[in-house]
C-alpha positions in Angstrom: 122.3 101.9 92.7 119.1 100.8 90.8 115.7 100.9 92.3 114.3 97.5 92.4 110.7 97.2 91.6 108.3 94.4 92.5 106.5 92.6 89.9 103.3 94.1 91.2 104.9 97.5 91.0 105.8 96.8 87.5 102.7 95.3 86.3 100.0 96.9 88.5 101.6 100.2 89.8 98.4 101.7 91.0 97.4 98.5 93.0 100.8 98.0 94.4 100.7 101.8 95.6 97.5 101.1 97.2 98.2 98.1 98.9 101.5 99.5 100.3 99.7 103.0 101.3 96.5 101.7 102.7 96.6 97.9 103.6 100.0 98.2 105.6 100.7 97.0 108.8 99.0 99.9 110.6 95.9 99.7 108.2 93.8 100.2 111.3 94.5 103.9 111.9 92.1 104.4 109.1 89.5 101.9 110.4 89.1 98.1 111.3 87.2 97.2 108.3 87.9 96.9 104.6 85.2 99.5 104.0 86.5 102.0 106.3 89.9 101.9 105.0 88.9 102.2 101.3 86.4 105.1 102.2 89.5 106.8 104.0 91.3 106.4 100.4 88.6 107.8 98.4 88.2 110.7 101.0 91.9 111.6 101.1 92.9 110.8 97.6 92.6 112.7 94.5 89.7 111.3 92.5 91.7 111.0 89.4 93.7 108.1 90.7 90.5 106.0 91.5 89.9 104.9 87.9 93.5 103.7 87.1 93.4 101.9 90.4 90.2 100.1 89.6 91.5 99.3 86.1 94.7 97.6 87.9 92.3 95.5 90.0 90.5 94.4 87.0 93.5 93.5 85.2 95.0 91.7 88.0 91.6 89.9 88.5 92.0 88.8 85.0 94.9 87.0 85.4 92.6 84.0 86.7 91.8 82.4 89.9 94.2 79.7 89.8 97.2 80.5 92.0 95.8 84.0 92.6 96.6 83.9 96.3 100.3 83.2 95.9 100.4 85.6 92.8 99.0 88.3 95.1 101.5 87.7 97.9 104.5 87.6 95.3 103.4 90.7 93.4 102.3 93.0 96.2 104.0 91.5 99.5 101.3 92.9 101.5 101.4 93.4 105.4 98.0 92.0 105.6 96.4 88.8 104.9 93.5 89.5 102.3 91.7 86.6 103.7 91.4 88.2 107.0 88.9 90.6 105.4 87.1 88.3 102.8 87.2 84.6 102.2 89.4 84.8 99.0 91.9 87.3 97.5 89.3 87.9 94.5 86.5 88.6 97.0 88.9 90.7 98.8 89.8 92.7 95.5 86.1 92.8 94.2 85.0 94.3 97.5 87.8 97.0 97.3 86.8 97.4 93.6 83.2 98.1 94.6 84.1 100.5 97.4 86.3 102.5 94.8 83.6 102.5 92.2 81.1 103.7 94.6 83.6 106.4 95.9 84.5 107.4 92.3 80.9 107.9 91.4 80.1 110.3 94.4 83.3 112.2 93.6 82.0 113.3 90.3 
């Protein structure tokens, strides 16, 4: 039986893995804020994955603001609602990107 991949896994594999691995239904085991969850990811992950993840975020953001909320849901099928953390999905992803970039610079 072939493995079925989501559009997000095909186009943005690092971001898809991050969303599934860190912002799942039990995300709060890592903290109850976006910053705490991303910090846990930075602390527990190999630093070499941070740059490709940031690049995936940048590429997804470059797809444009129109329809982003729906596209994010379609591509990643997240267990969380990004607007529960920030007013828009763009702001959610920009906040994650900022935290990751900060963690990547500390990891060097």
